[in-house]
C-alpha positions in Angstrom: 1.0 10.2 28.1 -1.3 12.6 26.2 -0.3 15.5 28.5 3.4 14.8 27.8 2.8 14.7 24.1 0.9 18.0 24.2 3.7 19.6 26.2 6.3 18.4 23.8 4.4 19.7 20.8 3.8 23.0 22.6 7.6 23.4 23.4 8.6 22.7 19.8 6.0 25.0 18.4 7.0 27.8 20.7 10.8 27.3 20.3 10.8 26.7 16.5 8.7 29.7 15.3 11.1 30.5 12.4 10.8 26.9 11.1 7.0 26.9 11.4 6.8 30.3 9.6 9.0 29.0 6.8 6.8 25.9 6.7 3.7 28.0 6.2 5.5 29.9 3.4 6.2 26.6 1.7 2.5 25.6 2.2 1.4 28.9 0.6 3.6 28.2 -2.3 2.3 24.7 -2.7 -1.3 25.9 -2.6 -0.6 28.6 -5.2 1.3 26.2 -7.5 -1.6 23.7 -7.2 -4.0 26.5 -8.2 -1.9 27.4 -11.3 -1.5 23.7 -12.3 -5.1 23.0 -11.6 -6.2 25.9 -13.6 -4.3 24.6 -16.6 -5.3 20.9 -16.2 -8.8 21.5 -14.6 -8.6 19.7 -11.3 -12.2 20.0 -10.1 -11.7 17.3 -7.4 -8.6 19.1 -6.0 -10.7 22.3 -5.8 -13.4 20.4 -3.9 -10.8 19.1 -1.5 -9.4 22.6 -1.0 -12.8 23.9 0.0 -13.2 21.1 2.6 -9.7 21.7 3.9 -10.5 25.5 4.2 -13.5 24.8 6.3 -11.5 22.4 8.5 -8.7 25.0 9.0 -11.2 27.7 9.7 -12.8 25.5 12.4 -9.4 24.9 13.9 -8.7 28.6 14.0 -12.0 29.3 15.8 -11.8 26.6 18.4 -9.4 28.4 20.8 -11.6 31.4 21.0 -14.7 29.3 21.6 -13.1 27.2 24.3 -11.6 30.3 25.9 -15.1 31.8 26.4 -15.9 28.7 28.5 -12.7 28.9 30.4 -11.2 25.8 28.9 -7.5 25.9 28.3 -5.8 23.1 26.3 -2.1 23.3 25.3 -3.0 22.4 21.7 -5.3 25.4 21.4 -2.5 27.6 22.5 -0.4 26.3 19.6 -3.2 27.2 17.2 -3.3 30.7 18.8 0.4 31.1 18.1 -0.1 30.6 14.4 -3.7 31.9 14.0 -2.7 34.5 11.5 -0.9 32.0 9.3 -3.8 29.6 9.6 -6.2 32.3 8.5 -4.0 33.1 5.5 -4.0 29.4 4.7 -7.8 29.4 4.9 -8.1 32.3 2.5 -5.7 30.7 0.0 -7.6 27.4 0.1 -11.0 29.1 -0.2 -9.8 31.3 -3.1 -8.3 28.2 -4.9 -11.5 26.3 -4.3 -13.6 29.1 -6.0 -11.2 29.3 -8.9 -10.9 25.5 -9.5 -14.6 24.6 -8.9 -16.5 27.6 -10.3 -14.4 30.0 -12.4 -12.2 27.6 -14.5 -15.0 25.2 -15.4 -17.3 28.1 -16.5 -14.5 29.7 -18.6 -13.8 26.3 -20.2 -17.5 26.1 -21.2 -17.4 29.6 -22.6 -19.5 31.2 -19.8 -18.7 34.3 -17.9 -17.6 33.2 -14.4 -20.2 35.2 -12.5 -23.2 35.0 -14.8 -26.3 33.4 -13.4 -25.0 32.4 -10.0 -27.1 30.2 -7.8 -27.8 31.3 -4.3 -25.0 29.2 -2.6 -22.5 30.7 -5.1 -23.6 34.2 -4.2 -23.1 33.4 -0.5 -19.7 31.9 -1.3 -18.6 35.0 -3.3 -19.7 37.2 -0.4 -17.8 35.0 2.1 -14.7 35.1 -0.1 -15.0 38.9 -0.4 -15.0 39.2 3.4 -12.1 36.7 3.7 -10.1 38.9 1.3 -10.6 41.8 3.7 -9.2 39.7 6.5 -6.4 38.4 4.3 -5.1 41.8 3.3 -5.2 43.0 6.9 -3.5 40.0 8.4 -0.2 41.8 9.0 1.4 43.9 11.7 1.2 47.1 9.7 -2.6 46.8 9.4 -2.9 46.0 13.1 -1.1 49.3 13.9 -2.8 51.5 11.3 -6.3 50.3 11.8 -6.0 50.2 15.6 -9.0 49.1 17.6 -11.0 48.7 14.4 -8.7 45.8 13.3 -10.3 43.5 15.9 -13.8 44.6 14.9 -13.0 44.0 11.3 -11.7 40.5 12.0 -14.9 39.6 13.8 -16.2 39.3 10.2 -15.1 35.7 10.6 -18.3 35.0 12.4 -20.3 36.4 9.5 -18.2 34.2 7.2 -19.0 31.1 9.3 -22.7 32.0 9.1 -22.4 32.3 5.3 -20.7 28.9 5.2 -23.8 27.4 6.9 -26.0 29.1 4.3 -23.8 27.8 1.5 -24.0 24.3 2.9 -27.8 24.3 3.4 -28.8 26.2 0.3 -26.8 23.9 -2.0 -28.3 20.7 -0.7 
């Protein structure tokens, strides 16, 4: 039963790429609209949720590579691999929205400069977001062609970002 379900999902994901790409564009639009609305209203809780969602999506993006190193092949991970770029962009947009809604907007509303007197976990978060921005702007076919073999090396920064997430988690506790 589980194998049949996996196969069906895999077939739909492979056959309906245009629909899935359009769905990701809709998701990006929703995230950005939420960021704008949250910036006006001050949705701190939504920003926290976006940060948690970003970590979850990043974990999902990394799972196929980790399992592949152990020779484990699961159809669901192949679906994730199909849409890894879009999931990475989603991770960046969620992380960026998290930072704006949880740190920048509340500080601006209090009359503070957003990056003044950051705590250690905030510095790690800012550094991770900076690295994610590099990955975000190079997540396109033109960058893959122009950067050549360095593109893959650049995108290995994701492992540094994961390390920074651990530092963020344990330095804020």
